[in-house]
N, C-alpha and C positions, 0 to 999 in steps of 0.2 A: 757528609760528602767525602768519598774516598776515591782518589785517583790512582789507577794501577795499570800496569801493562799486562795484558792477558798472556797466559801460556798458550802455546800453539794449539793444543787440543781444545781450548776454550773459544777460539775465534768464531766458531759457528753460532755461539749464543748471541752475537750481535745482529744476526739476520732479522730478527723481529723489529729491532729499531730501524734498520735500513728500510724494511718494507713499509713502516709507518711514515717515514720522512720522505723517502724517494719512491713514491707510489707509482711513478711512471715506468719504473724498471720491471721487466717481465719476469715471470717465474723461471723461464728457461735461462735468461741471462744470470739471474741470481744463483741458479743451480751451478752454472759454469763458474761464476765468481767464487762462490764458497767452496767449490771442489778444487779449483785450480789456483786462483790468486792468493787465497789465504793460507796456502801451504808454506809460503816463504815470506809473507809480509809481517808487519808489526802492527798491533792494535792496542791503542790506549783508550781506556774507558773511565767514566766517573759513575760510581754507584751511589745511589741515595734511596732511602726507603726500601733497601734490600733488593734493588733492581737496577740494571744499567739504564742510565738516563741520557748519557752523552757518549760519543765516541769520535775517534780520529784514527784513520788507518794510513800506514806508510807502505807504499808498494815499491819494491826495489827495482832499479834500472841501472844498467851499465851505460854510462854516458861518456862520450868523447868530448874533451875540451882542448882545442888545438891539438897538440901531439900527445896528450896524456889521457888515460882512461881512469874513471872513478866509479865506485859503487855509490850511487845517490838514491834518494828516496823521493817519490812523487806523493804528495799529500792528497788524500781522497776521503770521501765519506765523512766529512766533518758534519756531525749531526747531533742535535739535541731534541729530546722529546718536547713537544709543544708547550706543555704546562710548566716545564722546568727552564724555559728560556729566560734570558735576562738576569741570570744569576752568576755570570762570569765563567761558566763551565767551558765554553769554547776557548776562552783566553788561557785558562789553566792547561788545557790539553795542548794547545799550540806551543805554549812556552815549554812544557815538559818535552814535547817531541823535538823542538828546536835545540834544546839543551842536549838531548841524547844524540842528535846528529852532529852537534858541535863537538862533543866528546870523541866522536869517531873521525873527526877532522874532515867532514864532508864539506866541500867548497860552497855548495849552495843546495837549496831545495826548490821544488817547483810545484805548481798546481794550476788547475783550470778553474777560475773562480765563478761562482754563481753570480756574483756581483763584485766589481772592483772595490767598492767602498768597504766591503767586509774586511779585506786584507790590507788595506792601506795603513791602518794603525799599527800593523805588525811589520811594516817596512818591506812588504812585498811590492814589487813594481813590474809592470809589463815588460817582457823581453822578446816576445815572439808574436808577430802578426801572421795568422793563418790565411793563406789564399783560398778562398772559396769561389767556385765557379759553377754557374748553371749553364749547361751546354746541351746541344742536340747532337745525336750521333749522325753518322753519314754512311750510306750504303756504298761500299767500295768493291773493287774486284776481289774475289774470294782467294786472295793469295796469303791471307793470314789465318792461322788456326788459333782458336780461343778455347781454353779448357779450364776446368776447376782444378786447383792444386790438391794434391794428396799429402798425407803425412811424410811420405818418402821424399817429397819435393822441398822440404823445409831448408835443407842445406843449400840447394840451388837458388831458392828465393833469397836467402841470406847473402850469398856471394854476389848475386845480381844487384841487390839494393845497396850493399856496401860500396860497390864500384861507382854507383851514381852519386850517393850521398856524400861519401868521404871527399870526393873531388870538388864539392860545391859548398860545403858548410864547415863551420868551425866548432859548433856545439850541436850535438845530436845524440839521440839514443842509439846505441849500437844494435844493429839489426842482425842478431846472431841466429843460429839454427833454432835454439830454444825460444827466441823471440817469435819466430814464425810458427813454431809448433803451438805456442800459446795463442797467437793471432788466429790461426785456423780454428781453434776451439771457440774463441770469442766470437768470430764472425758466424760460425755455425749456430751459436746460441741465439743469433739474431736473424736466422733464416738466410744466411749468406755464406760466403767463402772467400777465397783469394783466387783471382783469375790469372792465368799465365797466357801470354800472347806470343806466338811463334811466327817467324817468317822462314819457312822451310824448317830446318832443324835448329835455327838460331832463336834463342829467347830474346825478344826485343822489348817486352814490357810486362809489368805486373800491377795489380791493384786489388784492394780489398773491397768488398761490397756487402750490403745487407738489404733485406727486403721486409723490414718489420711493418712499415706502413706503405711506403713506396720505395723504389730503388734509390739507394744512396751509395756513392762511391767514395772510398777513402784512400788517400795517399797513392795516387797513380804514379808509377815510375817507368819512364820509357827512354830508350836510347834516342839520341839526336837523329832526326830524320825519319822517325817512325811514328809521328803524331797521327798520321792517317790510320795506323793500326789501332790506336786508342779509340778514334772516332768510329771505326768499324766495330770494335768490341762493344761500344756503347749501343750502337744501332742493333747489333745482334741480340742484345738483352731486352730491348724494348720494341724492336721491329717497327719503328715509327720515327722518321726523320724530323718530325715537328715536336716531339715530346722532349721537354727539358729534364735533364737529370742533374741532381746536386752532386758536385764533386768537391770534397774538402781535403785540405792538406796538399795542395798542388805545389810542385816545384815551380819557381818563377820562370825558368827556362821553358818548361812544358806549356805553361799558360801562355807565354808570349808566342811560342811556336804555333800553337793552335789558332791563335788570333791571326797570325801571319798567313796561315794556309787557307784563309778564306772563311773562317768561322766567327769572325768578330761580331757580325751582325746577329748571329744566332747564339750568342753567349753573353752572360752578365758576370762581372767580376767584382768581388769585394775582398779587401784585406781587413780581416777582423782581429782585433786584439784578443789573443787566445790564452797565452801562458804567462803567468806571473812567477817571478823568482825572488828568492831572498838569500843574500849572502850569509853564510854561517861561519865557517872557520876562515877568518880573514887571511891569515898567513898562507894557507893552502890555496885559497882563491888567487891571491896576488901572484903566487909562483907560477900559475898557469899562463900569465899574460906575456905577450911578446911586444916588441916595438916595431914600428913601421920601418922596413928596410934595415932591420937590426941596428937602429941608431942607439948610441949610448944614452942611457937615462940615469939620472940621479936626482931624487927629490925626497922630501919628507913631509908628512902631514899628520895632524891629529885626527883620528877617526872617532866619531861620536856614534855609538850604538846604544840606544836606550833600553834594549831588551837583552842582548847578549853582552853583558858588561865586560866580558873578557876581551872584547874587541876594542874597548876604550883605551887607546894608547897612542903614542906618537910613533909612527912607523917610517922607516927609511927604506925606499926601494932603489935598487941599483941594478943596471944591466949593461953588460959589455958584450960585443960579438963573440968573445972567447968563452963566455959562460954558457952552461947548458940550460940554465933557467934564471929567472929573476931572483936576485938576492933580496931577502926581507929580514929586517932586524929592528929592534927597538932603538930609539934615539931620544935625545933631549931637545934638539933644535927642530923647530917646525917651520915649514914654508907656508902653512895655511891650515885650514880646518875643513874636513869633509864629513857629511853625515852618511850613514850606511845606505839609506834609500837613494840619496842623490848620486852617490858613487855607482850604485847598481844601474840606475837609469843611464848614466853617462857611459859606463864601460861596456854595456850591451848596445850602445849606439842608439838608444831610444831618445835621449835628450843631449843637447850640445853643452859645451862648457859654459857658454853664455847663458843658457837656460838655467843650469843648476847654480850658477853664481848668484841668482836672485833668491834662492831658497834660504829660509831662516836657518841660521847656524852654519852656513857655508861661508868660508873666508878664503879667497884665492888671491895670492900674490902673483905678480907678473912672472916670477920664476916658476912657480908651481903650474901656472897656466901653460907656459911653454913646454915644460916637461910632460904634462899630461897629454899634450897634443901628439907626443911621440908614441903613445900607447896604441897598439893595433887593436882597435875596438872589436868586440865580439858581435859584429853586426849580422853575421850569417848563421842564423839559428834555425833548426828544423826539429821541433818537438811537437809531434801530433798525438802524444800519448793521452788516452782518455780514461784508462783504468790502471 
């Protein structure tokens, strides 16, 4: 058994394993993926019997965390050939990839799990619930123009989405021009595209869509007050006010606005746990944190990380309004003990202090509890990346 990182020109040799494990993916999608996404991603494999038997791929994303930008990696295509499963290959690949990302001081990594239980032993925890909504379109006055985006529109799409997302979320993938150039290719590989919706000459909304089996809409972004434009665009695509369309990756404000404008009875909403994250380089992650209303903060705790042992230390966090970022350093005096998984759930607002206090290995003194309450939790997350 040999674990290795492939050279860029070797990435394509993993396609056969992908096709055997993820049989639901189409040839057109894989053509897109192996022509575009593997140009700049990282691929780890395990060879046995002179053939690749397991793989893990890391796709790069530029991610905003509060007021800082980072190059992070999204974990995808964790796969093992059927007859080689149960030999610990996935564990070896995950640990190798996590160590590599730690060395690059990446604050966290993220993935969309096939099942939550697979990644819990590696201290991944859910950090993002995706709003999924089935709704019906509505025929409106024809004051809105809806058209497919072209490559030349990528910059306009990026500027529009940044304006909406940056004002509402703390953690999100940065929607750059290159991001949308890639999205256009991805959607077209699934018989779709990106729609642009105009009111006169004003761009008021955008959304991605695919038509592999039936129409599905992804990440609709609309200016406040233009919810009707979205409903008209949906109607124009199906020409039936009774046909439900699946929309995933909705912004909370758009979902609520659609319901308020009279579509509550013709829609169903689900918040589905979608993205799990794992803190990697603890110091880098802690330095991204802010306090509520810039309150002074000072506390120390022992961090327990069973997999990235470099994180096993007693850490002191300090913040004052005159500082540019959280100060983080080693210390000898501890106000309590936190585990890496419990801290992840807490700091992303997924579980409360009272919840994590019940976890094995967590010890919280009154002082530590009061200081942790000052942290501005990363509750507002928008990560809809799927490849």
